[in-house]
C-alpha positions as CSV (number, residue, x, y, z in Angstrom):
1,M,57.0,62.5,-79.3
2,Q,60.1,64.1,-81.0
3,Q,61.5,67.6,-81.2
4,S,64.8,68.9,-82.4
5,I,66.9,72.1,-82.4
6,T,70.0,73.4,-84.3
7,I,73.0,74.1,-82.1
8,S,76.1,76.1,-83.3
9,R,78.6,73.5,-82.0
10,P,80.2,70.4,-83.6
11,A,78.1,67.2,-83.3
12,A,80.8,65.5,-81.3
13,E,80.8,68.2,-78.7
14,V,77.0,68.2,-78.4
15,F,77.1,64.4,-78.1
16,A,79.8,64.4,-75.4
17,Y,77.8,67.0,-73.4
18,V,74.4,65.2,-73.4
19,A,76.1,61.8,-72.9
20,D,77.5,62.9,-69.5
21,I,74.7,62.8,-67.0
22,R,76.7,65.1,-64.7
23,H,75.9,67.9,-67.1
24,W,72.1,67.3,-66.9
25,R,71.9,69.3,-63.6
26,E,73.2,72.4,-65.4
27,W,70.4,72.6,-67.9
28,L,67.4,70.6,-66.5
29,P,65.7,73.0,-64.0
30,H,64.1,70.3,-61.9
31,L,67.5,68.7,-61.3
32,R,69.1,72.0,-60.2
33,R,67.1,72.0,-57.0
34,E,69.2,70.5,-54.2
35,E,66.5,68.1,-53.0
36,T,66.3,66.5,-56.4
37,G,69.0,63.9,-57.1
38,P,70.1,62.7,-60.5
39,P,67.8,60.2,-62.2
40,E,68.2,56.5,-61.3
41,G,69.5,54.4,-64.1
42,K,72.4,54.4,-66.5
43,L,72.7,56.1,-69.8
44,S,73.5,54.0,-72.9
45,A,75.7,56.0,-75.2
46,D,76.6,54.9,-78.7
47,K,79.4,57.1,-79.9
48,A,79.3,55.7,-83.5
49,A,75.6,56.5,-83.9
50,L,75.8,59.7,-81.7
51,T,72.8,58.5,-79.6
52,V,72.2,58.5,-75.9
53,R,69.3,56.4,-74.4
54,W,68.0,56.3,-70.8
55,P,65.6,53.9,-69.1
56,F,64.2,56.2,-66.4
57,A,60.9,57.9,-66.8
58,P,60.2,59.3,-69.2
59,S,62.4,57.0,-71.2
60,G,64.0,58.5,-74.3
61,E,66.8,59.2,-76.6
62,W,69.1,62.1,-77.7
63,R,70.3,61.8,-81.3
64,V,72.9,64.1,-82.7
65,E,73.5,64.8,-86.4
66,G,75.7,67.2,-88.2
67,E,78.9,68.1,-89.9
68,G,81.3,71.0,-89.3
69,K,80.4,73.5,-86.7
70,V,76.6,73.0,-86.6
71,A,74.7,70.1,-85.1
72,R,71.0,69.1,-85.0
73,L,69.9,67.6,-81.7
74,F,66.8,65.4,-81.6
75,L,65.0,64.6,-78.4
76,T,62.6,61.6,-78.5
77,L,60.5,60.6,-75.5
78,G,58.7,57.3,-75.0
79,T,55.6,59.0,-73.8
80,D,53.0,61.3,-75.4
81,T,52.0,63.1,-72.2
82,A,53.3,64.9,-69.2
83,Q,51.8,66.7,-66.2
84,P,51.6,70.5,-66.6
85,N,54.2,72.4,-64.5
86,D,51.7,75.0,-63.5
87,P,48.4,73.3,-62.5
88,T,46.6,76.7,-62.9
89,E,47.3,76.8,-66.6
90,R,45.0,75.2,-69.1
91,E,47.4,72.9,-70.8
92,T,46.8,69.5,-72.1
93,P,49.2,66.7,-71.2
94,Q,50.4,66.6,-74.8
95,E,51.1,70.4,-74.7
96,A,52.8,70.1,-71.3
97,L,55.2,67.5,-72.8
98,A,55.9,69.6,-75.9
99,H,56.6,72.7,-73.8
100,G,58.9,70.7,-71.5
101,M,60.8,69.3,-74.4
102,E,61.2,72.7,-76.0
103,A,62.4,74.2,-72.7
104,A,65.0,71.4,-72.4
105,L,66.2,71.9,-75.9
106,Q,66.4,75.7,-75.6
107,S,68.3,75.4,-72.3
108,L,70.8,72.9,-73.9
109,K,71.3,75.2,-76.8
110,S,71.9,78.1,-74.5
111,H,74.5,76.2,-72.5
112,L,76.3,74.7,-75.4
113,E,76.4,78.0,-77.4
114,R,77.2,79.9,-74.2
115,A,74.5,82.4,-74.8
116,E,71.6,83.9,-72.8
117,G,68.0,83.0,-73.3
118,G,67.7,79.3,-72.4
119,D,68.2,79.5,-68.7
120,P,67.4,82.6,-66.8
121,V,68.9,81.4,-63.5
122,L,72.3,80.2,-64.6
123,H,74.5,82.7,-66.5
124,P,77.1,80.8,-68.4
125,P,80.6,82.3,-68.2
126,G,81.6,84.5,-71.1
127,A,78.0,85.1,-72.2
128,P,77.3,88.7,-73.2
129,L,75.2,90.7,-70.7
130,R,73.1,92.3,-73.5
131,A,70.9,94.3,-71.0
132,Y,74.0,96.2,-69.9
133,G,75.7,96.4,-73.3
134,R,78.9,94.7,-72.2
135,D,80.6,91.3,-72.0
136,A,80.6,89.3,-68.8
137,G,84.4,89.5,-68.7
138,E,84.4,93.3,-68.5
139,D,85.1,94.9,-65.1
140,V,82.7,97.7,-64.4
141,D,82.9,100.1,-61.4
142,H,79.4,100.4,-60.0
143,T,80.3,103.1,-57.4
144,E,79.1,106.6,-58.0
145,Q,81.6,109.3,-58.9
146,N,80.9,112.6,-57.2
147,P,82.6,115.7,-58.8
């Protein structure tokens, strides 16, 4: 199964980010739990082809295309099914895989573009706090002022 997403970053930057397994903990929710370690196995990165492959389950590949400031990131997995995250939902194994792939791509996009939306737990530095109408770098005094 394959899905893709457009990311407003140069292809070389997107490739470097996904090729470094240390970054995976930042955007893959199941790796952010402390009891879950990084996957076993090594990544195989081909800088000339802008591809990253991994042997651990589910095996797959990242492929990056693009010129200038915009890249297209493709995720291909060597399986057509996955277990639903929420066993109470009526989701086929194919739908579970598609939803998981979409979530990973959206989280990656959010992290690389430093914008909100892809990961509700991790707030990347410098991302605007749209709900409060200010940038993350602005210092706001939350104490009440009594006249």
